[in-house]
C-alpha positions in Angstrom: 168.4 102.1 87.8 168.6 99.8 90.9 165.3 98.1 91.8 163.6 99.4 94.9 162.9 96.9 97.7 160.6 97.4 100.7 160.1 95.7 104.0 156.6 94.5 105.0 156.2 93.8 108.7 153.8 90.9 109.5 150.6 91.8 111.3 150.3 95.3 109.6 147.9 95.9 106.8 147.7 98.5 104.1 145.9 101.6 105.2 142.6 102.2 103.4 141.4 105.8 102.5 142.1 108.6 100.2 145.2 108.9 98.1 146.6 111.6 100.3 146.2 109.3 103.3 147.6 106.3 101.5 151.2 106.6 102.4 152.6 103.3 103.4 154.0 104.2 106.8 155.4 100.8 107.8 157.7 100.5 104.7 161.5 101.2 105.0 163.7 101.7 102.1 166.7 99.4 102.2 169.9 100.4 100.6 171.1 97.9 98.0 174.7 98.0 99.3 173.5 96.6 102.7 171.0 94.2 101.0 172.8 90.9 101.9 173.3 91.9 105.6 169.8 93.3 106.0 168.2 90.4 104.2 169.8 88.0 106.7 168.5 90.0 109.6 165.1 90.3 108.0 164.9 86.6 107.4 165.7 86.0 111.0 163.0 88.5 112.1 160.4 86.7 110.0 159.7 89.5 107.6 159.6 89.3 103.8 161.0 91.6 101.1 158.4 93.2 98.9 158.8 95.0 95.7 157.1 98.3 95.0 154.8 96.6 92.5 153.7 94.1 95.1 153.0 96.7 97.6 150.9 98.8 95.2 149.1 95.7 94.0 148.2 94.9 97.7 146.9 98.4 98.2 144.8 98.2 95.0 143.4 94.8 96.1 142.4 96.1 99.5 140.5 99.0 98.0 138.8 96.7 95.5 137.7 94.4 98.4 136.3 97.3 100.4 134.5 98.7 97.4 132.9 95.3 96.7 131.6 95.0 100.3 130.4 98.6 100.6 128.7 98.6 97.2 126.8 95.4 98.0 125.6 96.8 101.3 124.8 100.1 99.8 122.7 98.6 96.9 120.7 96.5 99.4 120.1 99.5 101.7 119.4 101.9 98.8 116.8 99.5 97.4 115.0 99.3 100.7 115.0 103.0 101.2 113.7 103.6 97.7 110.9 101.2 98.4 110.1 103.0 101.7 110.0 106.3 99.9 107.8 105.0 97.1 105.4 103.5 99.6 105.3 106.8 101.5 104.6 108.6 98.2 101.8 106.2 97.4 100.4 106.6 100.9 100.2 110.4 100.5 98.3 110.0 97.2 95.9 107.5 98.8 95.3 109.8 101.7 94.5 112.7 99.3 92.0 110.4 97.4 90.4 109.2 100.6 90.0 112.8 101.9 88.2 113.7 98.6 86.0 110.6 98.7 85.0 111.4 102.3 83.8 114.8 101.3 81.7 113.2 98.5 80.2 110.6 100.8 79.4 113.2 103.5 77.5 115.3 101.0 75.7 112.3 99.5 74.6 111.1 102.9 73.1 114.5 103.7 71.4 114.6 100.3 69.7 111.3 100.9 68.3 112.5 104.2 67.3 115.8 102.7 65.4 113.8 100.0 63.5 111.9 102.8 62.6 115.2 104.4 61.3 116.4 101.0 59.1 113.3 100.6 57.6 113.7 104.1 57.0 117.4 103.7 55.1 116.8 100.5 53.1 113.7 101.2 52.8 113.3 105.0 53.4 116.5 106.9 50.3 118.3 105.6 48.2 115.5 107.2 49.9 115.7 110.6 49.9 118.2 113.4 52.9 120.6 113.7 54.2 118.9 116.9 54.4 115.5 115.2 56.0 117.1 112.2 58.7 118.7 114.4 59.2 115.4 116.2 59.8 113.6 112.9 62.2 116.3 111.7 64.1 116.0 115.0 64.5 112.3 114.5 65.9 112.9 111.0 68.3 115.5 112.4 69.7 112.8 114.7 70.1 110.4 111.8 72.0 113.1 109.8 74.6 113.6 112.7 78.0 111.9 112.9 77.1 108.5 114.3 78.4 105.0 113.8 76.7 102.9 111.1 75.5 100.4 113.7 73.8 103.1 115.7 72.4 104.6 112.5 70.8 101.3 111.6 69.0 101.2 114.9 67.7 104.7 114.5 66.6 104.0 111.0 64.6 100.9 112.1 63.0 102.8 114.9 62.2 105.8 112.6 60.6 103.6 109.9 58.5 101.7 112.5 57.1 105.0 113.8 56.7 106.3 110.2 54.7 103.2 109.2 52.3 103.9 112.0 51.8 107.5 110.9 51.2 106.6 107.3 48.7 103.9 108.2 46.8 106.4 110.4 46.6 109.0 107.6 46.1 106.5 104.8 49.3 107.4 103.0 50.4 104.9 100.4 53.1 102.3 100.8 55.3 104.0 98.2 56.3 106.7 100.7 57.7 104.1 103.1 59.6 102.3 100.4 61.2 105.5 99.0 62.1 106.7 102.5 63.7 103.4 103.5 65.6 103.1 100.2 67.1 106.6 100.7 68.0 106.0 104.3 69.7 102.7 103.4 71.8 104.6 100.8 72.7 107.2 103.5 73.8 104.4 105.8 75.8 102.8 103.0 77.6 106.1 102.6 78.3 106.1 106.4 79.6 102.5 106.2 82.1 103.5 103.5 83.1 106.6 105.5 83.9 104.3 108.4 86.0 102.0 106.2 87.9 105.0 104.9 88.6 106.3 108.4 90.0 102.9 109.4 92.1 102.7 106.2 93.5 106.2 107.0 94.4 105.1 110.4 96.3 102.1 109.1 98.0 104.2 106.5 99.1 106.7 109.1 100.6 103.9 111.2 102.4 102.3 108.2 103.6 105.7 107.0 105.0 106.4 110.5 106.8 103.1 110.5 108.3 103.7 107.0 109.4 107.3 107.9 111.1 105.9 111.0 112.9 103.3 108.9 114.0 106.0 106.4 115.3 108.2 109.3 117.1 105.3 110.9 118.9 104.1 107.8 119.8 107.5 106.3 123.1 107.9 108.3 124.3 104.5 107.2 123.2 105.2 103.6 125.2 108.5 103.7 128.2 106.8 105.3 128.3 104.0 102.7 128.0 106.5 99.9 131.0 108.5 101.3 133.1 105.4 101.8 132.5 104.2 98.3 133.5 107.5 96.9 136.6 107.6 99.0 137.7 104.1 98.0 136.9 104.8 94.3 139.2 107.8 94.4 141.9 105.9 96.2 141.7 102.9 93.8 142.0 105.2 90.9 145.1 106.9 92.4 146.9 103.6 93.1 146.0 102.0 89.8 147.7 104.9 88.1 150.9 104.2 90.2 151.1 100.7 88.6 151.6 102.2 85.1 
């Protein structure tokens, strides 16, 4: 059987894509009986005769080159996106844990102030007049509210100063003051931790927003690369079979 020859025109490359789109449009079959005449004209025109094997090898090489480039870019992008998604997942877990911890701290803080109320009702209030009792309870109510730790410390100092005067007036022992201050400090420590958690939640929210933005921004390119890799893999498989 006569060997097939093809003409490759300079400046034109092999078309990349699926096997169905891989027809080599710029190749003309040259009849062997006109080979000498055509070869002379071709040489003058600056084109080179290629065999079918050479053309297929060129197509295969092109698909391999594209696959190498796309796979490298895809692996790097895929790794970044996986990390973003892992970070986002960890952030969700952290926010859940923080929310649970906040509820515990809020309850503990209220319990500490409730314990102070119990101490005063038992050891001091019976010795004071109802108006003074109500005033002390009103001060504790302010302490139990949602206030910043710095403001809470000021209120605690003022409260303990007034309480010290009342206990001295009524001859109440120093133990009451020590127990009341210890519980109020524990309440304030809970408030400090609450503040730290709220600040951490804010930072997590900002970081999470940034990561979600990166994921959304890179998804189209990630999808495009995946599609191109699949397309070139199919094309490469097709053309490698033609070499057999």
